[in-house]
Each structure stands twice: as structure tokens, then as C-alpha cells.
C-alpha positions in Angstrom: -1.6 -36.4 52.6 1.1 -38.8 53.9 0.2 -40.2 57.1 2.9 -42.5 57.5 6.2 -42.2 55.1 7.8 -45.3 54.0 11.1 -44.3 55.7 14.4 -46.0 55.6 14.8 -49.6 54.8 17.2 -50.4 58.0 17.2 -53.9 56.7 18.8 -52.8 53.3 20.8 -50.5 54.7 22.2 -53.2 56.9 22.6 -55.4 53.8 24.6 -52.3 52.0 27.1 -52.2 55.2 27.8 -55.7 55.4 28.4 -56.7 51.7 31.3 -54.1 51.5 32.8 -55.6 54.6 32.5 -59.4 54.0 31.6 -61.6 51.3 27.9 -62.9 51.3 27.1 -66.2 50.5 24.9 -66.7 47.3 21.5 -67.0 48.8 22.4 -63.7 51.3 23.2 -61.7 48.0 20.3 -63.0 46.3 18.0 -61.7 49.2 19.9 -58.4 49.1 19.1 -57.9 45.2 15.4 -59.1 45.7 15.0 -56.5 48.9 16.9 -53.8 46.8 14.5 -54.2 43.8 11.2 -54.7 45.6 12.3 -51.6 47.7 12.7 -49.5 44.4 9.6 -50.7 43.1 7.6 -49.3 46.3 9.2 -46.3 46.0 8.3 -45.6 42.3 4.7 -46.3 43.5 5.0 -44.0 46.2 5.6 -41.1 43.8 2.9 -42.1 41.4 0.4 -41.8 44.8 1.8 -38.3 45.4 0.5 -37.4 42.1 -3.1 -37.7 42.9 -4.9 -34.2 43.5 -7.8 -35.2 45.4 -7.7 -35.4 49.1 -6.7 -38.7 50.5 -4.5 -40.5 53.0 -1.5 -42.4 52.4 0.1 -44.8 54.8 3.3 -46.8 53.6 5.2 -49.8 54.8 2.6 -51.0 57.8 3.2 -54.0 59.9 0.5 -54.9 62.2 -0.9 -57.7 64.3 -4.3 -59.2 64.8 -4.9 -62.2 66.6 -1.2 -62.9 67.3 -0.7 -62.8 63.5 1.6 -60.2 61.8 0.9 -58.9 58.3 2.5 -56.3 56.2 0.9 -53.7 53.9 3.2 -52.1 51.3 1.1 -49.0 50.8 -2.5 -48.2 52.0 -4.7 -45.8 50.6 -7.4 -44.1 52.2 -10.4 -42.0 50.9 -13.6 -41.2 52.4 -15.4 -44.2 51.1 -13.1 -46.8 50.9 -9.6 -48.2 51.6 -7.1 -49.8 49.3 -4.4 -52.1 50.0 -1.6 -52.2 47.5 1.0 -55.2 47.1 3.8 -53.7 45.1 5.9 -56.2 42.9 8.9 -55.2 41.0 9.2 -58.5 39.1 10.4 -58.4 35.4 10.4 -61.2 32.8 7.4 -63.6 31.5 5.0 -65.4 34.4 2.2 -67.5 34.2 -0.3 -68.6 36.9 -1.5 -72.1 36.9 -3.7 -73.9 39.6 -3.3 -70.7 41.8 0.5 -71.1 41.5 2.8 -68.5 40.0 5.5 -69.6 37.7 8.3 -68.1 35.5 8.0 -69.2 31.9 11.1 -71.4 32.8 8.8 -73.2 35.0 10.2 -72.1 38.6 7.7 -71.5 40.9 7.7 -68.1 43.0 5.5 -67.0 46.0 1.9 -66.2 44.5 1.4 -62.4 45.3 -2.4 -63.2 45.3 -2.3 -65.4 48.4 -0.2 -63.0 49.9 -2.7 -60.1 49.1 -5.7 -62.4 50.1 -4.0 -62.9 53.5 -3.3 -59.3 54.0 -6.9 -58.3 53.1 -8.5 -61.0 55.5 -6.2 -60.0 58.5 -6.8 -56.1 57.8 -10.8 -56.8 57.9 -10.1 -58.6 61.1 -8.3 -55.8 62.4 -11.1 -53.3 61.4 -13.6 -55.6 63.4 -11.6 -55.5 66.5 -11.4 -51.6 66.1 -15.3 -51.6 65.6 -14.8 -49.9 62.4 -16.8 -50.2 59.2 -14.7 -49.6 56.1 -14.9 -50.8 52.5 -11.6 -52.6 51.7 -10.2 -53.1 47.9 -6.9 -54.8 47.5 -4.8 -54.6 44.3 -1.5 -56.0 43.2 0.8 -53.4 41.6 3.0 -54.7 39.0 5.3 -51.5 38.8 8.0 -53.0 36.1 7.3 -52.4 32.2 9.4 -55.6 31.9 6.9 -57.7 33.3 4.1 -60.0 31.4 1.7 -62.3 32.9 0.5 -64.8 30.5 -3.4 -65.4 30.5 -3.9 -62.9 33.2 -7.9 -63.3 34.3 -9.7 -60.2 33.3 -11.4 -60.0 36.8 -7.9 -60.3 38.8 -7.0 -57.6 41.1 -3.8 -56.7 38.8 -2.6 -53.4 38.1 0.1 -53.6 34.9 2.4 -51.0 34.3 0.5 -50.0 31.0 -2.7 -49.5 33.0 -1.3 -47.4 35.9 -2.1 -43.8 34.5 -5.7 -44.9 33.9 -5.7 -46.6 37.5 -4.7 -43.5 39.1 -7.1 -41.5 37.3 -9.7 -43.8 38.7 -8.5 -43.3 42.2 -8.7 -39.7 41.8 -12.1 -39.7 40.8 -13.1 -42.2 43.5 -11.5 -40.1 46.2 -13.6 -37.0 45.2 -13.2 -33.5 46.0 -15.1 -33.6 49.2 -11.9 -34.6 51.2 -11.6 -36.9 54.4 -13.4 -36.6 57.6 -11.6 -36.3 61.2 -12.9 -39.5 61.9 -11.0 -41.3 58.8 -7.9 -39.2 59.8 -8.1 -40.4 63.4 -8.5 -44.1 62.1 -5.3 -43.5 60.0 -3.3 -42.0 62.9 -4.7 -45.1 65.1 -3.0 -47.4 62.5 0.1 -45.5 62.6 0.0 -46.4 66.6 -0.2 -49.9 65.9 2.4 -50.3 63.5 5.4 -52.7 64.7 8.8 -50.8 63.8 11.0 -53.9 64.3 10.2 -56.4 61.9 10.9 -60.2 63.0 11.0 -61.2 59.1 14.6 -59.9 58.5 16.8 -61.9 56.3 20.2 -60.1 57.5 23.0 -62.9 57.6 24.6 -63.4 61.0 28.0 -61.5 61.3 30.4 -60.5 64.1 32.5 -57.4 64.6 35.8 -59.3 64.4 34.9 -60.7 60.9 34.2 -57.6 59.2 36.7 -55.7 57.4 37.7 -52.5 58.9 37.9 -48.7 57.2 35.9 -46.0 56.1 33.6 -46.8 53.1 33.7 -43.9 50.8 30.3 -42.6 49.4 30.9 -44.6 46.1 31.1 -47.8 48.0 34.8 -48.3 48.1 37.0 -49.4 51.2 40.1 -47.9 50.2 40.5 -44.5 51.7 44.0 -43.1 52.3 44.6 -40.5 55.2 46.6 -37.9 53.2 46.6 -35.0 55.5 44.6 -33.2 58.2 41.7 -32.2 56.5 40.5 -34.8 53.8 40.6 -38.3 53.1 41.2 -39.8 49.5 40.1 -42.9 47.9 43.0 -44.8 46.3 40.6 -47.0 44.0 38.3 -44.1 42.8 39.7 -40.9 43.5 36.7 -39.7 45.7 37.8 -37.0 48.2 35.9 -36.3 51.3 36.3 -34.2 54.4 37.6 -36.2 57.2 34.9 -35.5 59.8 32.3 -36.0 57.6 33.6 -39.3 56.9 34.1 -40.1 60.2 30.6 -39.4 61.3 29.3 -41.6 58.7 31.2 -44.6 59.5 30.0 -44.0 63.5 26.5 -44.1 61.9 27.3 -47.2 60.1 28.6 -48.8 63.0 25.4 -47.9 65.2 23.3 -49.5 62.7 25.4 -52.8 62.7 26.3 -53.0 66.2 23.1 -51.3 68.3 24.4 -52.8 71.5 27.9 -51.8 71.5 29.1 -48.6 73.2 30.8 -46.1 71.2 34.4 -45.1 72.5 37.4 -43.6 71.0 39.4 -47.0 70.9 36.4 -48.8 69.1 35.5 -46.0 66.5 39.4 -45.4 65.9 39.7 -49.4 65.1 36.6 -49.4 63.2 37.8 -46.4 60.9 41.3 -48.0 60.8 42.4 -45.6 58.1 42.4 -42.4 60.7 45.9 -42.6 62.1 45.3 -40.3 65.4 43.2 -41.2 68.0 43.0 -37.7 69.0 41.0 -36.8 65.6 38.5 -39.5 66.6 38.2 -38.2 70.1 37.9 -34.7 68.4 35.1 -35.7 66.2 33.3 -37.6 69.0 33.5 -34.5 71.5 32.2 -32.1 69.1 29.1 -34.5 67.9 28.1 -36.4 70.7 27.9 -36.2 74.6 30.4 -37.8 76.9 29.5 -40.1 79.4 31.9 -40.6 82.0 32.8 -44.0 83.7 36.4 -44.0 84.4 38.1 -46.0 82.0 34.8 -47.0 80.4 33.5 -43.8 79.6 31.8 -43.7 76.4 29.6 -41.2 73.7 25.8 -41.2 73.1 23.9 -39.0 70.5 23.3 -35.3 71.7 20.2 -34.7 73.6 
């Protein structure tokens, strides 16, 4: 049973929007690629957990705080007897660990997920103590990518490699048993959801301004080259994608809201943001149909329908 879904990755979505409208610096582009790869790995692991047949509770993408310290859990699986913390890594290539440090085979050092996992487990146990809850906790690092290899991996390390996933999931299923989970465990899981911090302070999104971003409507294939050819549709001059005009404008408004949550939605600013739409009346029609108008003289603006 999924108690907390992974949801959307707003940081990744913001990166998607930005990189079409401005050229990112290399470090920002690298951050985007790393974030995207990691997210895809977590989604793959989510699908594997959904294949478990015995009842358990799944909480994804938790950001929690204890003793003024934040910590993140990629996936938390709760059975009646035990809670499993999973740190999911989508690394590919050859790696080794030496003196508690993790390196690529080239010698480049990366963050050791063992340290990250140990920290998360310790803080999670402290949180359990604060909540006056007793629970057995086990932590695992899941290397989801079949192209990953760790030389001289310790036999008793908390690692699950791609080739071991099926056997490991079967062992989880067996450990969960057929008795299900109690109401007390369910209340505990829902309490963790209540404690989840929605807005992460760890975002690596680069700074940007409205003025510097290229304006226009991005087609569904990622091009910024729509042409307003008739009253009903837009056609991408680059890839040929055809889209209903209202659908395209609404998607562009959602993109604007994501990038500029503090800006008011007005006919003028959305007309400027979409750029390719020739008539302001078209923008006004879309806004009036899909949003509520807040009257304030010349400063009137639109908000989501209640």
C-alpha cells in the first residue's frame, strides 16, 4: 500500500523549463543530468516495490527533521516487524571503496552513499525515539543500474546490486508475511507523512530572471519554435508537432506558474510569455475559461478556479 507517492519532482521540472529558455552553465547542466538520472532510478525502484504481494506500507521521497537537522529518505518500506530505509543509486560504470571513500575507477572521488545512508538511519532512529516508537530499522543501498560494478564489495555491506534485486524482493515479501500491518503501524506511517517537509532547501536550481528567459510556447517535443498558423492550432516549425492552441497556452501558463510562483497571472504577461500567440483576445479567452478573475481595476489578475 502506497502511503506517500513520490509525486512530481518540481526541481527537475524547473530544470526542464529553464534549459529550453536559457543556456545553462556546465555545472548546472551536470546537476540537471545527475538529478534526472537519479530520479529515473528511484522511479524504477518504485515499480519493483509495487510488485510485492504481501501487505506493507510504502513511503517515497520523505524529507524529515530531527534536532534541527534535515534528512531525506528515498524510499521507506514498513512491514509489521521492520522498517527498511532504501537509498537508491543509479550509478553506471566501475567503482571501488577505499578507506571509507568511494571512487570511480579513474580515481575521481564521489560522495560515499554509505555515509549518507548511515546518517539517514541514525537520524531516523532519533526521530523514532522522539515519537516514542519502537521499531527495528534496516538500511540498504540499492544500485539499480545493471551497468554498475563495485570492485571488492564487502560481503556484509548494506548493498543490493541489480543482479540481486529479484532475490532481495522475494526476501522482502517473505519477511512481510501474510498477516498484514496493524492500525498502529498505519498511524505511524501517516504521522511520518504529516512530518514530511514539502519544500526542500537543497535545491540546486540556478538563479534566473523573467527578463533573461526566451519567450514562446515550448512544444511537447521540447522545441521553442511554434508558429501561429490559424485560429485552432499551433505548428512547430522545427519538428512539425501540431497542437491545439488552448492546450498549448494552458501548458505554458503552468510552466510560468512553476517558474514564477510569486508573479500574478494577467493577460498582458501571459501574452508576452507565450509570444507566438498574436491576439491578446485569445489569451484572455483561455484565461477566462480556465481561471477565476480577481477584479482590481488595471491590476486585475487570474487565479486557479476554486
